[in-house]
C-alpha positions in Angstrom: -0.1 0.0 -0.1 2.8 2.6 0.9 4.0 2.1 -2.7 1.1 3.4 -4.4 1.3 6.5 -2.1 4.7 7.0 -2.9 3.8 6.4 -6.9 0.8 8.7 -6.6 3.2 11.3 -4.6 5.8 11.1 -7.6 3.4 11.3 -10.5 1.3 14.2 -9.3 5.1 16.0 -8.7 5.7 15.1 -12.2 2.5 16.2 -13.9 2.1 19.2 -11.8 5.6 20.0 -12.9 5.1 19.6 -16.6 2.0 21.3 -16.5 3.6 24.6 -14.7 6.8 24.6 -17.1 4.2 24.5 -20.1 1.8 27.2 -19.2 4.7 29.4 -17.7 6.3 28.5 -21.3 3.0 29.5 -22.6 2.6 32.8 -21.0 5.8 34.3 -22.4 5.1 33.3 -25.8 2.2 35.2 -25.1 2.5 39.0 -27.0 -1.0 40.0 -25.1 0.5 38.7 -21.4 4.0 40.3 -22.1 1.8 43.8 -23.1 -0.2 43.3 -20.1 3.4 43.0 -17.9 4.3 46.3 -19.3 
C-alpha cells in the first residue's frame, strides 16, 4: 500500500511540474501577456 502512495505522489509532482512549465512557456510566448506585464 505504501508504494502506491509513493508512486501517486511522484506522479502528481511530475504532472504538476510539467503543467506549470508548459503554462509558463505559453505565457512567455503570448504577446498579450507581455504587453500586460509592461
